[in-house]
C-alpha positions, -999 to 999 in steps of 0.1 A, spaced: 312 233 85 322 200 69 332 201 33 316 168 24 317 174 -13 355 177 -13 358 148 11 339 125 -13 359 137 -44 392 131 -25 383 97 -11 389 78 -44 364 52 -31 332 48 -50 300 42 -31 292 11 -51 312 -18 -66 318 -18 -103 294 -46 -111 265 -27 -95 274 5 -113 276 -14 -146 242 -30 -140 226 4 -133 242 21 -163 234 -7 -186 197 -4 -177 197 29 -197 195 7 -228 170 -17 -213 172 -47 -190 186 -80 -201 185 -114 -185 222 -120 -193 233 -89 -173 212 -98 -143 224 -134 -145 261 -122 -146 257 -100 -115 239 -127 -96 267 -152 -105 295 -127 -96 279 -121 -62 272 -158 -56 236 -148 -46 215 -172 -68 200 -190 -39 191 -158 -20 177 -142 -51 155 -172 -59 143 -172 -23 132 -136 -27 114 -144 -60 96 -174 -44 85 -154 -14 69 -129 -37 54 -152 -63 43 -180 -39 60 -205 -63 90 -227 -60 113 -219 -90 148 -233 -89 164 -216 -119 170 -180 -129 152 -185 -163 121 -197 -145 123 -168 -121 125 -143 -150 96 -160 -167 76 -161 -134 78 -124 -124 91 -108 -156 124 -90 -162 113 -57 -147 101 -71 -114 132 -94 -111 154 -63 -118 137 -44 -90 141 -73 -66 177 -77 -75 184 -39 -70 167 -41 -36 187 -71 -24 220 -57 -36 214 -23 -21 203 -37 12 236 -57 14 256 -26 6 240 0 28 220 -18 55 244 -40 73 222 -43 103 187 -33 114 198 2 124 168 21 140 179 53 122 186 38 88 158 12 84 130 37 81 150 57 55 157 25 35 120 17 36 111 52 24 136 49 -4 118 18 -16 84 35 -14 98 66 -34 112 42 -60 79 22 -62 58 54 -66 83 69 -92 82 36 -111 44 34 -114 41 72 -121 65 66 -150 44 37 -163 12 58 -159 28 85 -180 43 60 -205 79 71 -198 99 48 -222 121 32 -194 102 32 -161 130 12 -144 152 44 -146 126 61 -124 128 32 -99 166 35 -98 167 72 -92 139 70 -66 159 42 -49 190 64 -48 173 96 -38 183 95 -1 215 74 -5 236 102 12 221 93 46 238 59 45 272 75 37 267 102 64 257 75 90 289 56 82 314 85 79 298 111 102 277 92 128 274 122 152 262 145 125 238 118 112 222 116 147 219 154 148 201 154 115 177 126 121 170 123 159 148 154 164 139 163 129 107 146 121 101 159 86 122 166 55 123 204 58 138 203 93 163 176 82 174 197 52 178 227 74 202 207 96 220 194 66 227 229 53 239 240 87 264 210 90 275 205 54 264 235 34 245 210 12 212 191 14 209 153 12 198 155 -25 230 173 -36 252 150 -15 234 119 -30 241 134 -65 278 139 -57 281 104 -43 264 88 -73 284 108 -99 316 99 -80 306 62 -83 303 66 -121 266 66 -125 251 81 -157 235 116 -155 201 102 -165 201 85 -131 218 112 -111 201 144 -123 166 134 -111 181 126 -77 198 160 -75 165 178 -81 139 155 -64 129 183 -39 131 213 -62 97 222 -77 111 252 -96 134 228 -116 104 205 -123 84 234 -137 111 239 -164 109 202 -174 71 203 -182 47 174 -188 56 168 -225 92 157 -220 85 119 -218 121 109 -219 129 126 -186 118 108 -154 127 137 -131 90 147 -126 82 111 -116 110 110 -89 99 145 -77 63 134 -72 73 100 -59 93 118 -32 63 141 -24 40 111 -21 65 95 3 64 127 24 26 126 24 23 91 37 52 91 62 52 127 74 24 151 66 -10 142 51 -17 180 47 6 180 17 -20 159 -3 -40 190 -15 -10 207 -30 2 174 -44 -31 169 -63 -29 205 -77 8 202 -87 6 168 -103 -24 180 -124 -6 211 -136 29 195 -142 20 160 -154 -17 164 -166 -27 137 -141 -60 139 -122 -69 123 -89 -90 95 -104 -59 82 -123 -38 82 -92 -57 58 -70 -46 26 -87 -10 39 -89 -9 45 -51 -23 10 -45 3 -6 -67 30 14 -50 20 3 -16 17 -33 -29 52 -32 -44 66 -17 -11 52 -45 10 63 -71 -16 98 -57 -17 102 -56 21 88 -92 24 113 -104 -2 141 -87 18 130 -103 50 124 -69 66 100 -70 96 84 -41 115 72 -20 85 70 17 92 45 25 64 16 41 82 -12 23 62 -49 29 66 -51 22 103 -24 47 113 -40 73 90 -72 68 108 -54 74 141 -39 106 126 -74 118 117 -85 109 152 -57 129 167 -64 158 144 -101 158 154 -91 158 191 -68 188 186 -95 207 166 -121 199 193 -98 212 220 -91 244 200 -129 248 195 -137 245 232 -110 271 240 -123 295 214 -159 292 227 -147 301 262 -124 330 253 -140 345 222 -177 338 227 -187 370 207 -170 358 175 -199 337 162 -185 334 127 -153 319 141 -174 294 162 -193 284 130 -160 278 112 -147 255 139 -180 237 141 -179 230 104 -144 216 107 -155 193 135 -185 181 116 -165 175 84 -138 155 103 -165 135 121 -180 125 88 -146 115 75 -140 93 105 -174 77 102 -168 71 65 -135 53 71 -147 32 101 -139 -4 94 -166 -23 113 -203 -26 113 -213 -13 147 -241 -38 153 -226 -71 143 -188 -65 144 -185 -77 108 -165 -55 84 -185 -29 65 -190 -23 28 -162 3 25 -137 -21 40 -149 -49 17 -145 -26 -14 -109 -16 -5 -99 -51 6 -115 -68 -24 -97 -45 -47 -64 -58 -32 -75 -94 -34 -83 -90 -71 -50 -74 -79 -31 -101 -61 -51 -128 -79 -45 -112 -113 -8 -106 -107 3 -137 -87 -25 -162 -92 -35 -162 -55 -70 -177 -55 -100 -167 -35 -138 -172 -33 -167 -149 -27 -198 -161 -9 -229 -138 -11 -255 -147 15 -286 -133 32 -311 -143 58 -343 -160 45 -375 -142 53 -357 -116 75 -385 -90 70 -410 -115 83 -388 -121 114 -386 -83 120 -424 -78 114 -434 -107 137 -409 -104 165 -397 -69 163 -364 -52 152 -348 -59 186 -350 -96 180 -339 -91 144 -307 -74 156 -302 -103 180 -304 -127 150 -279 -107 130 -254 -106 158 -257 -144 165 -254 -152 128 -222 -133 124 -208 -150 155 -217 -184 140 -201 -175 106 -169 -162 123 -166 -194 143 -171 -215 111 -148 -198 86 -110 -199 88 -88 -171 104 -76 -160 70 -113 -155 58 -135 -125 67 -171 -113 66 -186 -80 56 -221 -68 61 -232 -51 29 -269 -46 35 -296 -51 62 -295 -89 62 -269 -93 34 -233 -104 39 -203 -113 18 -177 -138 29 -142 -138 13 -124 -172 16 -89 -182 7 -77 -216 -4 -46 -228 -23 -67 -243 -51 -94 -217 -53 -121 -243 -44 -137 -251 -11 -161 -222 -11 -191 -245 -16 -181 -267 14 -176 -237 36 -210 -222 27 -227 -256 31 -211 -260 66 -223 -225 76 -258 -233 62 -261 -265 82 -248 -250 115 -273 -221 112 -302 -244 103 -295 -265 135 -289 -235 158 -316 -224 182 -330 -189 180 -355 -183 208 -380 -155 214 -400 -155 246 -397 -193 249 -407 -198 212 -382 -214 188 -379 -192 157 -365 -210 126 -337 -191 110 -319 -201 77 -297 -185 51 -292 -188 13 -258 -187 -3 -243 -179 -37 -206 -190 -43 -182 -176 -70 -146 -187 -73 -121 -163 -88 -110 -173 -123 -87 -153 -147 -114 -143 -171 -132 -122 -145 -124 -86 -154 -131 -69 -120 -140 -75 -84 -175 -60 -91 -181 -87 -117 -172 -114 -93 -197 -99 -68 -223 -98 -95 -218 -135 -102 -221 -145 -66 -252 -124 -62 -268 -141 -92 -262 -175 -76 -276 -162 -43 -308 -152 -62 -309 -187 -77 -307 -202 -42 -336 -180 -31 -357 -190 -61 -349 -226 -56 -367 -226 -22 -341 -209 1 -318 -225 27 -296 -236 -2 -261 -232 -16 -256 -226 -53 -222 -224 -69 -230 -227 -106 
């Protein structure tokens, strides 16, 4: 067994340079522009730091003061930590270390937003501890590469990895990370949460009322990382524990998770990291699909071998039906037209609104529906009505830009989301679609059937309080277009 603790204490080499340790420890008293400016200057990384800021904000700032004003001190501090840490521990795109580095950033992001949600006085401390929670893996990969491969190659979850760590070192990665950070001179307010970020029993002793301690935030940030990257089945216990230990209910967590995912993607983009490992919605759907196939196989086997146990059959049938409903519920596309469905629009529009609020990224909503569609169905039948719907969606997809998208939100109702640098252009897009549809030929049994659409356009502006309000505005303008005689575009 390797005595890694003694090895670290005898090495006399800190994991981090003094300027980085000083920056982290100084954050205990709050972040200052002067300290960040000093570190950026000492590392000669002004140009690279500004490049990261500009990639996130979409702006073109050329000075540190403008960068701090553009994103704020906290976000600049987070970007700076990420850039420095990548330089220190991720010398190359190592297939074993890159996913761990990404998971550290997600743990840090989740810990940070949990701390903000719980009004912990200095949420950046939670980000730092979350970012350092798995720092031991980078030391082990460098000092003990063979042991690192044994720990990570075949162990696809944290429990298996920790078992291997105990067998090889007599310590788990949390304790090793703690020893490394203390040896580097980091303050205990940063290192203690790292030490206990997998220990629920320790967290219970902290309790939800100790707002000065960010340990609970790092613990649950780590659990949330395990849920997304390793085991969705942990979600049920996570909801129960976070309610009992932090007085947080599921309805308060949705925005926090969205913000954590956003910050992860922003951070990796700023660092120039490609090939993100975060599973996201599409891979989660695949997991459900795999889960359903496994349950289906088990159900068939049970039917064949234990036909007399009807109660067991009913149980499996219920699981199959529940999972089928979940899969239907999270399907992304309208099966008839190939447009996105209402669920996708709601989730995507929520992201669009957050980005617009936070970074000033403009977008436009176009609400539209088919004029006299009921008459078309009644006169020519629903089969022809379906044909009209499919053709209209095809026309709209060919007319809009690749960055725009369409969702079917009702029988003949659609919403188009458009992006443009100035936030304008929605009217011209809608008018172009209207003209193309008006001039298109819809034929039923050698008869030409006139088909038109009406449109309501609403550009995002900062005073809008929610995505729902923007939809309401575009719907009202659609109704004005209807009342004005149909086959029109109204934007005011």
